[in-house]
C-alpha positions as CSV (number, residue, x, y, z in Angstrom):
1,X,-17.3,133.1,42.5
2,X,-16.3,130.9,45.5
3,X,-19.8,129.3,45.6
4,X,-19.5,128.2,41.9
5,X,-16.1,126.7,42.5
6,X,-17.4,124.9,45.6
7,X,-20.4,123.5,43.6
8,X,-18.1,122.4,40.8
9,X,-15.9,120.5,43.3
10,X,-18.9,118.8,44.9
11,X,-20.2,117.8,41.4
12,X,-16.8,116.3,40.5
13,X,-16.7,114.4,43.7
14,X,-20.2,112.9,43.1
15,X,-19.9,111.6,39.6
16,X,-18.8,111.9,36.0
17,X,-20.5,115.0,34.7
18,X,-19.7,118.5,33.5
19,X,-19.3,121.7,35.5
20,X,-22.5,122.9,37.1
21,X,-23.4,126.6,37.4
22,X,-26.1,127.6,39.9
23,X,-29.3,128.8,38.3
24,X,-31.9,131.4,38.9
25,X,-35.5,130.2,39.7
26,X,-37.6,130.3,36.6
27,X,-34.7,130.1,34.2
28,X,-34.5,126.9,32.2
29,X,-31.3,125.2,31.1
30,X,-30.5,122.3,28.8
31,X,-29.0,119.1,30.1
32,X,-27.7,116.2,28.1
33,X,-28.5,112.8,29.5
34,X,-26.2,109.9,28.7
35,X,-28.0,106.6,29.2
36,X,-26.4,103.2,30.0
37,X,-28.0,102.0,26.7
38,X,-26.0,104.3,24.5
39,X,-28.8,106.8,24.0
40,X,-28.1,110.5,24.3
41,X,-30.9,112.9,25.1
42,X,-31.2,116.7,25.7
43,X,-33.8,117.8,28.2
44,X,-34.7,121.2,29.8
45,X,-35.5,122.4,33.2
46,X,-34.4,124.6,36.1
47,X,-32.0,121.9,37.2
48,X,-31.2,118.3,36.0
49,X,-33.8,116.7,38.3
50,X,-36.6,118.9,37.1
51,X,-35.5,118.5,33.5
52,X,-35.8,114.7,33.9
53,X,-39.2,115.0,35.5
54,X,-40.5,117.3,32.8
55,X,-39.3,114.8,30.2
56,X,-41.4,112.2,31.9
57,X,-38.8,110.2,33.9
58,X,-39.4,109.1,37.4
59,X,-36.9,108.5,40.2
60,X,-36.2,104.9,39.0
61,X,-34.8,106.2,35.7
62,X,-31.7,107.5,37.5
63,X,-30.5,103.9,37.8
64,X,-30.4,103.7,33.9
65,X,-28.5,107.0,33.6
66,X,-24.8,106.8,33.2
67,X,-24.2,110.6,33.7
68,X,-25.4,114.0,32.5
69,X,-23.7,117.2,31.3
70,X,-24.9,120.8,31.4
71,X,-26.0,122.1,28.0
72,X,-26.4,120.4,24.6
73,X,-23.2,118.4,25.1
74,X,-21.7,116.3,22.3
75,X,-18.3,115.6,23.9
76,X,-18.9,111.9,24.3
77,X,-19.6,109.0,21.9
78,X,-21.0,105.5,22.5
79,X,-18.5,102.7,22.0
80,X,-20.8,99.8,21.2
81,X,-18.1,97.2,21.5
82,X,-17.2,98.2,25.1
83,X,-20.7,99.4,25.9
84,X,-19.5,102.7,27.4
85,X,-19.3,106.4,26.7
86,X,-15.9,107.8,25.7
87,X,-14.8,111.4,25.5
88,X,-14.4,112.6,21.9
89,X,-10.8,113.6,21.2
90,X,-10.2,117.1,20.0
91,X,-8.9,117.3,16.4
92,X,-5.8,119.4,15.8
93,X,-4.9,120.9,12.5
94,X,-1.4,121.5,11.3
């Protein structure tokens, strides 16, 4: 469990993306890419780098990526006026 916590802390220090869980080789996971253009895309691979490669993106594409999240993430929406991704607020009932 300590390794997972360490990886999560490193991920948080490096950028704005969700918690990362180490994977097993050969096991594919989904990653949601949030582009600087406002496009949201789900890709699959053993890790985020492989998922982007399998989707046809080269190393230069990372410059156009705002951030990514693990899984089919829908926690952010594109604010076209401010040209940025914003976290969706949780709705409370009652």
